[in-house]
C-alpha positions as MATLAB code, in Angstrom:
seq = 'XXXXXXXXXXXXXXXXXXXXXXXXXXXXXXXXXXXXXXXXXXXXXXXXXXXXXXXXXXXXXXXXXXXXXXXXXXXXXXXXXXXXXXXXXXXXXXXXXXXXXXXXXXXXXXXXXXXXXXXXXXXXXXXXXXXXXXXXXXXXXXXXXXXXXXXXXXXXXXXXXXXXXXXXXXXXXXXXXXXXXXXXXXXXXXXXXXXXXXXXXXXXXXXXXXXXXXXXXXXXXXXXXXXXXXXXXXXXXXXXXXXXXXXXXXXXXXXXXXXXXXXXXXXXXXXXXXXXXXXXXXXXXXXXXXXXXXXXXXXXXXXXXXXXXXXXXXXXXXXXXXXXXXXXXXXXXXXXXXXXXXXXXXXXXXXXXXXXXXXXXXXXXXXXXXXXXXXXXXXXXXXXXXXXXXXXXXXXXXXXXXXXXXXXXXXXXXXXXXXXXXXXXXXXXXXXXXXXXXXXXXXXXXXXXXXXXXXXXXXXXXXXXXXXXXXXXXXXXXXXXXXXXXXXXXXXXXXXXXXXXXXXXXXXXXXXXXXXXXXXXXXXXXXXXXXXXXXXXXXXXXXXXXXXXXXXXXXXXXXXXXXXXXXXXXXXXXXXXXXXXXXXXXXXXXXXXXXXXXXXXXXXXXXXXXXXXXXXXXXXXXXXXXXXXXXXXX';
ca = [
     132.481   85.288   78.328;
     135.433   87.289   79.641;
     135.965   87.587   83.405;
     136.181   90.949   85.164;
     139.877   90.353   85.798;
     140.553   89.979   82.071;
     138.373   93.002   81.323;
     140.305   95.277   83.674;
     143.611   93.842   82.494;
     142.791   94.851   78.922;
     141.683   98.324   79.984;
     144.921   98.745   81.918;
     147.018   97.782   78.904;
     145.124  100.300   76.770;
     145.647  103.026   79.340;
     149.410  102.355   79.250;
     149.371  103.002   75.499;
     147.455  106.252   76.047;
     149.171  108.224   78.827;
     146.912  110.659   80.679;
     146.764  114.195   79.361;
     147.051  116.933   81.975;
     146.231  120.626   81.905;
     149.876  121.435   82.599;
     151.280  119.395   79.684;
     148.826  120.249   76.884;
     147.046  123.253   75.355;
     143.238  123.231   75.521;
     141.003  121.056   73.392;
     139.007  123.114   70.894;
     135.314  122.230   70.646;
     132.735  123.556   68.197;
     129.093  122.484   68.528;
     126.548  123.307   65.846;
     122.930  123.218   67.007;
     121.427  124.693   63.852;
     119.897  121.326   62.984;
     118.392  120.916   66.475;
     114.801  121.088   65.112;
     115.747  117.988   63.065;
     117.215  116.531   66.266;
     120.836  116.509   65.075;
     123.755  118.023   67.002;
     127.110  118.340   65.192;
     130.460  118.490   66.944;
     134.081  119.117   65.962;
     137.015  118.743   68.361;
     140.726  119.444   67.995;
     143.062  117.549   70.333;
     146.763  118.228   70.870;
     148.514  114.908   70.206;
     151.874  113.221   69.770;
     152.766  110.394   67.363;
     151.851  106.906   68.537;
     148.826  104.997   69.865;
     145.977  107.262   70.970;
     142.562  106.481   72.427;
     139.535  108.726   72.776;
     136.522  107.751   74.878;
     132.885  108.837   74.959;
     131.442  109.705   78.422;
     129.815  106.626   79.935;
     129.023  107.299   83.613;
     127.107  110.573   83.617;
     127.195  112.684   86.813;
     123.777  112.994   88.420;
     122.441  110.036   86.449;
     124.497  107.589   88.540;
     124.498  105.083   85.666;
     126.639  103.967   82.710;
     124.061  105.327   80.293;
     126.093  107.610   78.054;
     123.989  107.243   74.865;
     126.747  106.128   72.508;
     124.330  104.247   70.246;
     123.315  107.577   68.673;
     126.853  108.845   68.111;
     127.240  108.752   64.328;
     129.456  110.063   61.532;
     132.670  109.671   63.552;
     135.796  110.772   61.691;
     139.376  111.384   62.792;
     141.557  113.608   60.580;
     145.009  115.197   60.699;
     146.702  117.498   58.170;
     143.733  117.022   55.870;
     144.086  113.236   55.853;
     141.688  110.639   57.284;
     143.049  108.757   60.312;
     141.639  105.201   60.595;
     140.143  104.265   63.956;
     138.883  101.058   65.523;
     136.351  100.698   68.317;
     137.512   98.643   71.280;
     135.842   95.224   71.118;
     135.227   95.155   74.887;
     134.793   98.787   75.897;
     132.460  100.051   73.172;
     132.935  103.628   74.382;
     136.621  103.668   73.328;
     138.051  104.585   69.895;
     141.650  103.621   69.103;
     143.859  105.173   66.458;
     147.554  105.717   65.684;
     148.860  109.257   65.303;
     151.318  109.529   62.356;
     154.714  111.184   62.685;
     154.633  114.959   62.346;
     151.025  115.301   63.506;
     150.391  117.607   66.474;
     146.624  118.132   66.172;
     143.905  115.507   65.727;
     140.488  116.615   64.491;
     137.525  114.488   65.555;
     134.010  115.070   64.252;
     130.730  113.397   65.115;
     126.988  113.863   64.858;
     124.612  113.047   67.681;
     121.125  111.890   66.633;
     118.714  112.827   69.389;
     115.909  110.348   70.100;
     112.356  111.637   69.892;
     111.122  109.458   72.764;
     112.624  107.962   75.911;
     114.294  104.637   75.283;
     117.473  102.635   75.607;
     119.311  105.105   73.366;
     118.889  108.009   75.747;
     116.507  110.845   76.486;
     115.153  113.437   74.051;
     116.752  116.873   74.368;
     115.388  118.853   71.415;
     112.076  119.858   69.888;
     111.131  122.060   66.944;
     111.546  125.124   69.207;
     113.834  124.072   72.084;
     117.311  122.560   72.355;
     119.026  121.365   75.513;
     122.739  120.658   75.166;
     124.256  118.377   77.802;
     127.833  118.665   76.554;
     128.566  115.002   77.306;
     126.430  114.109   74.268;
     128.927  115.631   71.841;
     132.414  115.215   73.328;
     135.226  112.697   73.347;
     138.275  112.908   75.595;
     141.634  111.110   75.990;
     141.322  107.811   77.814;
     142.834  107.722   81.279;
     142.758  111.483   81.740;
     141.110  113.185   84.688;
     138.324  115.430   83.456;
     139.517  118.150   85.849;
     142.807  118.212   83.925;
     141.371  118.479   80.404;
     140.931  122.124   79.442;
     138.394  122.928   76.732;
     137.718  126.043   74.666;
     134.124  125.682   73.469;
     132.111  127.504   70.838;
     128.441  127.033   69.911;
     126.043  128.063   67.136;
     122.249  127.989   67.501;
     119.438  128.293   64.929;
     118.643  131.707   63.496;
     116.498  133.804   65.808;
     117.100  131.612   68.857;
     118.524  132.749   72.196;
     120.509  130.688   74.675;
     121.917  130.602   78.194;
     124.461  128.578   80.150;
     126.351  128.909   83.416;
     129.568  129.207   81.388;
     131.077  132.664   80.983;
     130.854  134.012   77.439;
     134.190  135.328   76.180;
     133.375  136.187   72.579;
     130.220  136.761   70.554;
     129.562  136.526   66.838;
     126.044  137.865   67.110;
     123.071  136.539   69.087;
     123.343  133.044   67.576;
     126.996  132.147   68.218;
     129.395  132.498   71.116;
     132.711  131.330   72.509;
     133.065  130.449   76.167;
     135.739  130.633   78.818;
     138.413  127.978   78.608;
     137.463  125.611   81.387;
     137.870  122.035   82.493;
     135.883  119.272   80.853;
     134.336  118.688   84.277;
     132.912  122.192   84.446;
     131.897  122.156   80.785;
     129.831  118.979   81.191;
     128.491  120.454   84.433;
     127.146  123.520   82.569;
     124.422  122.532   80.073;
     123.268  125.036   77.471;
     119.588  125.793   76.821;
     118.428  127.433   73.588;
     115.078  128.214   72.068;
     113.021  130.315   69.724;
     110.948  131.525   72.702;
     113.331  132.454   75.480;
     113.138  134.663   78.542;
     115.408  135.360   81.513;
     114.317  136.556   84.972;
     116.573  138.073   87.637;
     115.940  136.208   90.907;
     118.276  138.217   93.137;
     118.198  141.799   91.825;
     121.047  143.932   93.115;
     122.625  141.019   94.995;
     125.734  138.905   94.608;
     126.024  136.180   93.568;
     123.502  136.535   90.757;
     120.650  134.051   90.294;
     118.697  133.767   87.056;
     115.734  131.789   85.739;
     116.139  131.026   82.022;
     113.075  129.636   80.249;
     113.098  128.088   76.766;
     109.617  127.076   75.674;
     107.500  125.950   72.753;
     105.491  129.187   72.887;
     105.982  132.765   74.037;
     103.167  132.641   76.589;
     104.738  129.608   78.269;
     107.725  131.759   79.293;
     105.460  133.991   81.395;
     106.138  134.045   85.139;
     103.526  135.685   87.357;
     104.407  138.132   90.105;
     103.523  135.492   92.724;
     105.698  132.846   91.083;
     108.601  135.271   90.764;
     108.272  136.121   94.450;
     108.360  132.398   95.321;
     111.534  131.903   93.263;
     113.171  134.859   94.965;
     112.072  133.526   98.341;
     113.761  130.231   97.451;
     117.048  132.077   96.966;
     116.617  133.771  100.338;
     115.670  130.525  102.098;
     118.790  128.688  100.904;
     120.928  131.601  102.076;
     119.513  131.247  105.583;
     119.672  127.448  105.494;
     123.304  127.064  104.412;
     124.966  130.398  105.126;
     127.271  129.849  102.136;
     127.048  129.592   98.348;
     129.516  127.434   96.443;
     129.116  129.062   93.044;
     129.983  132.254   91.153;
     126.361  132.613   90.032;
     123.446  130.239   89.558;
     121.217  129.666   86.542;
     117.947  127.728   86.696;
     117.460  126.307   83.182;
     113.847  125.431   82.453;
     112.575  123.872   79.209;
     108.794  123.989   78.936;
     107.517  121.667   76.247;
     105.225  118.676   75.929;
     107.782  116.973   73.676;
     110.498  116.288   76.267;
     110.060  114.039   79.309;
     109.660  115.788   82.654;
     113.009  115.611   84.392;
     115.627  117.451   86.412;
     119.402  117.104   86.558;
     121.639  118.859   89.019;
     124.734  120.905   88.233;
     126.989  123.039   90.398;
     126.147  126.467   88.974;
     122.917  125.587   87.168;
     120.235  122.948   86.839;
     118.606  121.228   83.858;
     114.836  121.267   84.457;
     112.142  120.131   82.037;
     108.394  120.418   82.427;
     105.210  120.527   80.354;
     104.594  123.632   78.247;
     101.821  124.882   80.551;
     103.726  124.211   83.777;
     103.656  127.877   84.856;
     100.170  128.466   83.455;
      98.256  125.445   84.794;
      97.835  125.093   88.557;
      97.487  121.309   88.335;
     100.692  120.998   86.313;
     102.521  123.261   88.749;
     101.103  121.348   91.727;
     102.911  118.176   90.677;
     106.237  119.906   90.005;
     106.456  122.402   92.862;
     109.590  120.780   94.258;
     111.469  120.239   90.958;
     113.539  123.432   90.948;
     114.061  123.546   94.752;
     115.268  119.920   94.580;
     117.834  120.574   91.870;
     118.944  123.815   93.543;
     119.567  122.018   96.846;
     121.810  119.632   94.907;
     124.308  122.440   94.338;
     125.250  121.977   97.998;
     124.238  118.333   98.469;
     125.572  116.314   95.559;
     127.753  118.738   93.656;
     129.730  120.282   96.556;
     129.368  117.557   99.204;
     129.360  114.252   97.352;
     129.569  110.601   98.479;
     133.081  109.304   97.913;
     131.730  106.516   95.690;
     130.289  109.116   93.308;
     133.310  111.436   93.334;
     135.013  109.819   90.343;
     137.931  111.248   88.378;
     136.405  110.840   84.916;
     133.310  109.581   83.098;
     134.527  106.029   82.565;
     135.169  105.223   86.229;
     132.223  103.292   87.750;
     130.169  105.027   90.413;
     128.977  103.499   93.684;
     125.497  104.538   94.793;
     125.235  103.161   98.336;
     124.899  106.674   99.833;
     122.293  107.938   97.388;
     119.806  108.003  100.269;
     121.862  111.006  101.429;
     122.691  112.471   98.005;
     119.161  112.165   96.642;
     117.148  111.388   99.778;
     118.168  114.417  101.825;
     117.720  116.515   98.689;
     114.217  115.111   98.198;
     113.310  116.002  101.772;
     114.580  119.555  101.515;
     113.315  120.028   97.970;
     109.830  119.467   99.376;
     110.363  121.599  102.490;
     111.943  124.432  100.495;
     108.958  124.371   98.135;
     106.803  124.980  101.209;
     109.143  127.529  102.822;
     109.282  129.462   99.544;
     105.500  129.575   99.245;
     105.166  127.312   96.210;
     103.119  124.890   98.341;
     100.542  125.927  100.904;
     100.509  123.814  104.117;
      97.518  121.751  102.951;
      99.191  121.084   99.578;
     102.326  119.879  101.342;
     100.291  117.528  103.503;
      98.429  116.062  100.512;
     101.730  115.463   98.713;
     103.211  113.773  101.767;
     100.078  111.661  102.289;
     100.139  110.366   98.709;
     103.889  109.724   98.882;
     104.014  108.033  102.283;
     100.919  105.910  101.643;
     102.496  104.540   98.467;
     105.594  103.595  100.465;
     103.659  102.097  103.355;
     100.833  100.267  101.561;
     102.065   99.862   98.008;
     105.581   98.472   98.269;
     105.466   94.702   98.815;
     108.921   94.696   97.217;
     110.368   95.912  100.503;
     109.824   92.402  101.930;
     112.814   91.192   99.887;
     114.742   94.351   98.881;
     115.925   96.799  101.532;
     116.323  100.524  100.921;
     120.105  100.396  100.670;
     119.855   97.862   97.842;
     117.723  100.261   95.820;
     120.644  102.713   96.039;
     123.335  100.122   95.288;
     121.247   98.840   92.348;
     120.573  102.304   90.941;
     122.273  101.684   87.598;
     119.930   98.787   86.819;
     116.806  100.289   88.411;
     116.972  103.658   86.670;
     114.979  103.333   83.495;
     113.174  100.178   84.620;
     109.645   99.994   83.291;
     106.840  101.041   85.603;
     105.088   97.684   85.305;
     105.986   95.491   88.266;
     107.518   98.353   90.241;
     105.565   97.569   93.428;
     107.109   94.084   93.591;
     110.465   94.933   92.030;
     110.725   98.063   94.200;
     111.889  101.186   92.353;
     114.541  103.730   93.351;
     112.376  104.869   96.238;
     115.357  105.994   98.292;
     114.115  109.359   97.029;
     110.737  109.171   98.768;
     111.459  106.828  101.665;
     114.421  108.956  102.652;
     111.951  111.793  103.162;
     110.591  109.689  106.023;
     114.083  108.961  107.349;
     115.200  112.590  107.303;
     111.863  113.804  108.661;
     112.298  111.461  111.603;
     115.897  112.612  112.092;
     114.698  116.226  112.011;
     112.019  115.561  114.625;
     114.480  113.712  116.879;
     116.921  116.643  116.810;
     114.100  119.059  117.638;
     112.833  116.814  120.442;
     116.249  116.153  121.976;
     117.206  119.860  121.913;
     113.734  121.098  122.927;
     113.378  122.983  119.691;
     116.738  124.731  119.857;
     118.234  122.834  116.910;
     117.032  121.019  113.816;
     118.258  119.267  110.689;
     118.926  122.767  109.338;
     121.890  122.894  111.729;
     123.272  119.720  110.146;
     122.959  121.281  106.670;
     124.749  124.430  107.754;
     127.632  122.480  109.323;
     127.875  119.842  106.601;
     127.256  121.940  103.460;
     127.720  125.551  104.515;
     131.502  125.825  104.723;
     133.917  127.620  102.382;
     131.666  130.275  100.885;
     132.433  130.943   97.228;
     134.706  127.905   96.800;
     133.860  125.654   93.847;
     135.067  122.130   94.498;
     133.936  118.615   95.395;
     134.198  117.626   99.048;
     133.720  113.821   99.247;
     132.226  112.205  102.338;
     131.502  108.806  103.885;
     128.694  107.576  106.122;
     131.013  108.097  109.084;
     131.289  111.790  108.159;
     127.500  112.121  108.086;
     127.149  110.422  111.467;
     129.887  112.596  112.991;
     128.231  115.861  111.941;
     124.817  114.607  113.086;
     126.359  113.855  116.498;
     127.896  117.328  116.600;
     124.363  118.712  116.330;
     122.953  116.401  118.983;
     124.367  113.255  120.541;
     122.337  110.224  119.480;
     123.019  106.738  118.126;
     122.731  107.932  114.544;
     124.716  105.029  113.142;
     122.157  102.566  114.520;
     119.282  104.849  113.498;
     120.341  104.906  109.845;
     121.292  101.207  109.751;
     117.895  100.095  111.039;
     116.028  102.108  108.440;
     118.318  101.245  105.541;
     118.033   97.520  106.164;
     114.427   97.267  107.316;
     111.948   94.999  105.546;
     108.907   96.421  107.278;
     106.121   95.662  107.610;
     105.390   99.032  106.095;
     107.516  102.126  105.784;
     109.191  103.803  108.796;
     106.460  106.293  109.722;
     107.981  107.394  113.043;
     108.900  110.841  111.770;
     105.374  111.482  110.540;
     103.934  110.621  113.942;
     106.635  112.667  115.699;
     105.645  115.643  113.566;
     102.044  115.477  114.775;
     100.331  113.615  111.929;
      99.297  110.147  110.808;
      98.101  108.516  107.605;
      94.360  108.090  107.215;
      92.085  107.143  104.323;
      88.720  108.380  103.100;
      86.606  108.380   99.968;
      87.603  111.984   99.277;
      90.201  112.133   96.545;
      93.702  113.229   97.525;
      94.272  116.614   95.885;
      97.820  115.799   94.809;
      96.598  112.624   93.099;
      93.764  114.600   91.517;
      96.218  117.114   90.039;
      98.380  114.285   88.691;
      95.366  112.663   87.054;
      94.448  115.930   85.372;
      97.940  116.506   83.985;
      99.224  113.057   83.022;
      96.037  110.988   82.800;
      97.025  108.411   85.414;
      94.106  106.946   87.382;
      95.501  105.784   90.718;
      93.397  103.153   92.485;
      96.326  101.685   94.404;
      94.586  101.820   97.785;
      91.285  100.276   96.676;
      91.337   97.933   93.670;
      95.122   97.897   93.670;
      96.124   99.109   90.220;
      96.904  102.224   88.201;
      95.799  102.787   84.632;
      95.982  105.412   81.916;
      93.000  107.477   80.848;
      95.004  109.615   78.388;
      98.321  109.720   76.554;
     100.236  107.230   74.440;
      99.390  104.276   76.705;
      95.723  105.177   77.079;
      93.637  102.372   78.634;
      96.706  100.343   79.643;
      97.152   98.879   83.120;
     100.345  100.545   84.336;
     100.975   98.462   87.442;
      99.178   96.064   89.761;
      99.989   95.945   93.470;
     101.092   92.467   94.490;
      98.505   90.950   96.847;
      95.803   93.509   95.962;
      92.223   92.630   94.886;
      93.178   93.247   91.248;
      96.199   90.964   91.579;
      94.077   88.213   93.127;
      91.609   88.551   90.246;
      94.396   87.830   87.747;
      94.866   91.311   86.274;
      98.411   92.164   85.131;
     100.323   95.199   83.860;
     100.155   95.687   80.106;
      96.557   94.572   79.760;
      94.179   97.173   78.342;
      91.023   98.191   80.134;
      87.946   98.121   77.884;
      84.793   98.159   80.026;
      83.551   98.215   83.610;
      80.373   96.293   84.477;
      79.485   96.042   80.812;
      79.979   99.726   79.972;
      82.895  101.424   78.193;
      85.242  102.473   80.931;
      86.044  106.037   81.980;
      87.588  107.201   85.255;
      84.164  108.359   86.413;
      82.385  105.078   85.614;
      85.166  103.092   87.239;
      84.735  105.090   90.430;
      80.960  104.695   90.263;
      81.490  100.923   90.127;
      83.736  101.057   93.215;
      81.159  103.089   95.127;
      78.276  100.815   94.081;
      80.171   97.693   95.129;
      80.466   99.027   98.659;
      76.770   98.288   99.214;
      76.581   95.120   97.136;
      77.869   91.567   97.192;
      78.410   91.595   93.441;
      82.002   91.751   92.168;
      83.283   94.575   89.981;
      83.579   93.142   86.474;
      86.332   94.511   84.258;
      86.693   93.570   80.604;
      90.352   93.653   79.583;
      92.303   92.913   76.419;
      95.454   90.819   76.715;
      97.346   90.487   73.416;
      94.124   90.535   71.319;
      92.304   88.169   73.686;
      89.433   89.488   75.815;
      88.455   88.305   79.270;
      86.192   89.549   82.060;
      87.887   89.665   85.462;
      85.851   89.729   88.658;
      87.270   91.810   91.490;
      85.795   91.040   94.894;
      86.286   94.354   96.621;
      83.663   96.179   98.693;
      85.680   98.789  100.567;
      84.672  101.808   98.491;
      86.957  104.544   97.247;
      90.072  104.941   99.350;
      92.518  107.835   99.181;
      95.273  108.857  101.614;
      95.389  112.040  103.707;
      97.217  113.264  106.786;
      95.188  113.402  109.971;
      96.262  115.529  112.905;
      97.211  113.739  116.126;
      96.249  116.941  117.981;
      99.747  117.360  119.334;
     102.383  119.932  118.417;
     102.381  120.511  114.653;
     106.107  120.025  114.161;
     105.565  119.448  110.414;
     104.108  122.926  110.110;
     107.081  124.327  112.011;
     109.579  122.576  109.723;
     107.825  123.938  106.629;
     107.678  127.587  107.827;
     109.798  130.134  105.983;
     113.020  131.189  107.711;
     114.058  134.193  105.621;
     112.205  137.520  105.621;
     109.358  137.475  103.106;
     110.352  138.758   99.675;
     108.167  141.592   98.403;
     106.336  141.059   95.109;
];
């Protein structure tokens, strides 16, 4: 095993052999990407690099912005060839840094051609995420590029060209400079940073909506879907999207982009996800997301979240994440600001824009906060800051064991932290100021300027104190390093609400069950299971210390029957209700690696679902969620 010191020594020696390439010293890299085989899940790429004779190293992007992890999917990079003047140039992969390709440029060669194919996975796994279906292709440019080792991505200029399948349309935040028909285009010469920050969406069924008609900068919603009807946006939905644009204008008072493109892929063959970019966002949802109220219920905050990131994450960015290229490791200790503040405002902007009604917002918050408060025994050993520091090993962790492992819940728990901060500002200023004032001062400077402005925790604390004087450093430290018991619910109580439980199903949980088949019994029996999908009947997770855990049930087992009858969500709930008035245990038959066993759960508390109950004080939560901009007409 090599030590870190040896590892970095070797990388340094390689970098000396491959001097950084700058925009001033070299012409642009030429890039051609062929997506015509996207339905077969193959992307093809050709690059031309200006070079000089001698040792030369190209690297594949490893640390991907927004993913905060060294998960560049190099395992599916295939068919790599280097050529010059029609001749093959031998290359050798570095035996320590597997993302680096070394070669020697012969005398007289000024241009190196590099070609590769990227084989897209069909399902989520260690090799990366799916990005193409039979009808949709999403191109994160980092999948198909190499760049000179040691160079800053801001300094590498790229002239890119793309081809898509016949009959398909596409969109990207990049400016088109030349067209060869509807299925091919050349783009502005731009930095590798901006190229990777501007994914391209293409599809056979494609539609674009103007979200700020007659205004500058322009905002567009681009939908690529598996069917024509899935691209349909109702008048109400369009009004909500346009309200979102107006709300962010009031919130920040500045826009750090030339234009903004929401990219939305609607298909059941890509995982639901969102990834932020400066002038666009990569959003993926089920095919019926805009047609099914339950599907939309669970994803109301997806686009507002990624849009907020244009200010918080892309413009203002923690210094540990503001790296110079895609090989430099990222530090995630401030992700509770980067992602946590974004999660808070993604939810509140969904409400301010009209996507969520007040009662929908409360049901979402109840389900979220209850899971943090009652379903996270992992907080007894792992504090919130560690979930951010450990992001690169926690992202992609299996769901089984998440309650004890503790997932990357700086997303959700930070909603509680920022809600409490918001309520404190409002209380201390008697309603004259709010967290909105922090956003305007912290993110709303330099209108129209596209850049990264790094920050530290001290910068956050200083701006918070400029809004209202308070011991914010202590406030954040206590919540970042707390081990409970329970989540910090002070902000919820300050806002006029508290968690309560009843046998009436939480509407947000009900919508989730209808769309993804997850049966959530976390607050009664203490487990979640699947009633539909690829993992149908499997136990997804068991809450440590819950009745199911005490009975010996574990994730990965498969539920077969309840009280002697084939299980269904309805019969399982009947059993829970019946046990409330009985001393008999609930008997579950489960399969564990081809062995069957009946487990007895001694639980008699009935169905139990979380809700928010009014404290009959000022409804500050309702005030926070109210729209600020004039209502947009339909």
